[in-house]
Each structure stands twice: as structure tokens, then as C-alpha cells.
C-alpha positions as CSV (number, residue, x, y, z in Angstrom):
1,M,97.9,126.5,77.8
2,S,94.3,125.3,77.9
3,A,91.9,125.0,75.0
4,G,90.2,128.3,75.6
5,P,93.3,130.6,75.2
6,M,94.6,128.3,72.4
7,D,91.3,128.6,70.5
8,H,91.4,132.4,70.8
9,L,95.0,132.6,69.7
10,R,94.2,130.2,66.8
11,S,91.3,132.5,65.5
12,W,93.6,135.5,65.8
13,L,96.3,133.8,63.8
14,I,94.0,132.5,61.1
15,D,92.7,136.1,60.5
16,E,96.2,137.4,60.5
17,L,97.5,134.7,58.1
18,R,94.7,135.5,55.7
19,R,95.7,139.1,55.7
20,R,99.5,138.9,56.1
21,F,100.8,135.7,54.7
22,P,104.0,136.7,52.8
23,L,104.5,135.9,49.2
24,V,107.7,135.4,47.4
25,N,107.5,135.1,43.5
26,D,103.7,134.8,43.9
27,H,104.0,131.8,46.1
28,P,103.2,131.6,49.9
29,D,106.3,131.9,51.9
30,V,106.3,129.8,55.1
31,A,109.7,131.1,56.0
32,G,108.3,134.6,55.9
33,V,105.6,133.5,58.5
34,L,108.4,132.1,60.7
35,R,110.2,135.4,60.4
36,Q,107.3,137.4,62.0
37,P,107.6,137.2,65.8
38,D,103.9,137.5,66.6
39,L,102.9,134.9,64.0
40,L,105.7,132.6,65.1
41,A,104.6,132.8,68.7
42,A,101.0,131.9,67.9
43,L,101.8,129.1,65.4
44,G,102.4,126.2,67.9
45,P,99.3,126.8,70.1
46,A,97.2,127.4,66.9
47,L,98.3,124.1,65.4
48,A,97.8,122.3,68.7
49,A,94.4,123.8,69.6
50,P,92.2,121.1,67.9
51,F,94.2,118.4,69.7
52,V,94.8,119.9,73.1
53,D,92.3,117.5,74.9
54,R,93.1,114.4,72.8
55,G,96.0,113.1,74.9
56,V,98.8,113.7,72.4
57,D,102.1,112.7,73.8
58,L,104.2,112.6,70.7
59,V,104.4,114.9,67.6
60,V,106.0,113.5,64.5
61,A,107.1,116.1,61.9
62,P,108.7,115.4,58.5
63,E,111.4,117.6,57.0
64,A,112.0,120.2,55.7
65,R,110.0,122.7,57.8
66,G,107.9,120.2,59.6
67,P,110.3,119.9,62.5
68,I,110.1,123.7,63.0
69,V,106.3,123.8,63.3
70,G,106.3,120.4,65.0
71,A,108.6,121.6,67.8
72,L,106.3,124.6,68.4
73,T,103.3,122.4,68.4
74,A,104.9,119.7,70.7
75,T,105.8,122.5,73.2
76,A,102.3,123.8,73.2
77,L,100.9,120.2,73.8
78,D,103.7,119.3,76.4
79,A,104.5,116.3,74.1
80,G,107.7,114.9,72.7
81,L,108.9,115.4,69.2
82,V,110.2,112.8,66.8
83,L,111.8,113.9,63.5
84,A,111.3,112.3,60.2
85,R,114.6,113.2,58.5
86,K,115.1,113.2,54.8
87,D,117.2,110.3,53.7
88,D,120.4,112.2,52.9
89,R,120.5,114.0,56.2
90,N,122.6,113.0,59.3
91,H,120.3,111.2,61.8
92,P,122.4,109.2,64.2
93,G,120.7,105.9,65.0
94,A,118.2,106.0,62.2
95,D,117.1,102.5,61.6
96,V,113.6,102.9,60.1
97,V,113.4,104.1,56.5
98,I,110.1,104.9,54.7
99,E,109.5,106.0,51.2
100,S,106.5,108.2,50.4
101,E,104.3,108.0,47.4
102,P,104.9,110.6,44.8
103,T,104.9,114.2,46.1
104,W,103.5,117.2,44.2
105,R,106.8,117.3,42.4
106,G,106.2,113.7,41.0
107,G,109.0,111.9,42.8
108,S,109.0,110.2,46.1
109,E,110.8,111.2,49.3
110,T,112.7,108.9,51.6
111,F,112.7,109.6,55.4
112,Q,114.6,108.1,58.3
113,L,113.3,107.6,61.9
114,R,114.8,106.0,64.9
115,S,112.9,103.0,66.2
116,F,114.0,103.7,69.8
117,D,112.2,107.1,69.5
118,L,109.0,105.4,68.6
119,E,109.3,102.5,71.1
120,S,109.9,104.9,74.0
121,A,106.7,106.8,73.3
122,R,104.1,106.2,76.0
123,P,101.1,105.9,75.9
124,R,101.7,106.2,72.2
125,R,99.3,108.7,70.9
126,A,100.7,110.9,68.1
127,L,99.9,114.0,66.0
128,L,101.5,114.5,62.7
129,V,102.5,118.1,62.0
130,D,103.8,119.7,58.8
131,D,103.8,123.1,57.3
132,W,102.0,122.3,54.1
133,I,99.8,119.5,52.6
134,T,99.2,118.9,49.0
135,T,99.2,115.2,48.1
136,G,99.6,114.0,51.7
137,S,102.4,111.6,50.8
138,S,104.9,112.6,53.6
139,L,102.2,112.5,56.3
140,R,100.8,109.2,55.0
141,A,104.3,107.6,55.1
142,A,104.8,108.7,58.5
143,K,101.4,107.6,59.7
144,H,102.0,104.1,58.2
145,V,105.2,103.6,60.1
146,L,103.7,104.9,63.4
147,E,100.8,102.5,63.1
148,A,103.2,99.6,62.4
149,H,104.9,100.5,65.7
150,G,101.6,100.4,67.5
151,I,101.2,104.1,67.9
152,V,97.8,105.5,67.5
153,V,97.7,108.6,65.1
154,L,95.2,111.0,66.3
155,G,95.3,113.2,63.2
156,S,97.4,115.8,61.4
157,S,97.8,119.6,61.8
158,V,99.2,121.8,59.1
159,L,99.7,125.5,58.4
160,V,98.6,125.6,54.7
161,N,96.1,123.2,53.1
162,K,96.3,122.6,49.3
163,A,95.0,119.0,49.4
164,D,91.9,117.2,48.1
165,P,89.1,116.6,50.5
166,A,89.7,112.7,50.3
167,V,93.3,113.3,51.5
168,L,92.2,115.5,54.3
169,R,89.7,112.9,55.5
170,E,92.1,110.0,55.2
171,L,94.8,111.8,57.3
172,G,92.5,113.6,59.7
173,V,93.9,117.0,58.8
174,D,93.2,120.2,60.6
175,W,94.6,123.3,58.9
176,L,95.0,127.0,59.6
177,V,94.5,128.4,56.1
178,T,94.0,127.1,52.6
179,F,96.1,127.9,49.7
180,S,93.2,129.9,48.1
181,E,92.8,132.0,51.3
182,V,96.4,132.8,51.4
183,M,96.4,133.8,47.6
184,G,93.1,135.6,48.0
185,G,92.8,138.5,45.6
186,R,96.6,138.7,45.2
């Protein structure tokens, strides 16, 4: 899909998310977005749109929901997908371990990647994708590992932004909606 149709779909999705983002216990429910076929179908192209002409050949997505939105985005960009699995998950061949700075919960997260996934990426231009950003700790950890493997990180794309402006600048984050937009007058 080219930039024009992706941009149109992105605008439509942003409007829909501002109106229809589901809440569970007064908290935005990303799983509820994924449950709605029309929103799900638009999600990958919408997250990809700002990067469609940037030569992305690799999408890197941290667990838990990052791999879902990452796969949708990679498909829209005709790029490969590399998973950053949480440390206690089965990830055959994982030989790169990264620990994030403290998350919004206060503790760090440990992720596993496979060096051969990173080394086989050519020409090595990556986009980080996740469902949500607050402190940026998961995306920052992934960025550091990619750069250590000589991969250029073009930026980040997320569904919901709840981060400080400094974090957004540091990680080159593009987002669909902010936490306050989702919560609106609710």
C-alpha cells in the first residue's frame, strides 16, 4: 500500500480511536481495539504510514502486545519482524539478553532476542513498534541492542502515547492517539 491510501486510512483510524477506543475498568483496552475487525485491519497501515517511504526492512516489537501490532505493521511495510520476547518465554536460539530501565510499574523488564535475526537483516533499517509508550524503557532497550548490532533505528510507532515529550523525541515516536484523547470526557 502506498503512502496516500495509508495516510487516509491512518486519519480514519485516529478519528475512530478517539471515538471508540474501548475501556475496561476505566482504562484503555488495547485488546478491545484488536477485537474490532475494522480497527484491526487499519492498525498496521496506520502505524506504518509515517515510515512507508523510509526504507524500513525490519520491525522490532517487544512483548506483550508489541508483536501483534508489529506483525501488522511489518506486513504493511513489506518488512521482516523480529520479536523481543520477555525473559521467561520460550524463544529458541535466543542469545541476546537486554534489560530495560524501570517501567511505569517501577521494575525493569528483561527481553531476549536472537542475534542471527539481527545479523540477517539487510540493509538494516529498523522501526520499533509497540502498543503503548509511557517511560519508553522497552523501546529504548531494543534500540540500544539494534544500534549495537549496526542497525539504523529510524524511529518508533505506537498505538497509544502516554510519554513525556523528551522520551518521544529521544525515540522518534509517532503515535496514533494520546492517553488523554482516548480518555476524553469519559
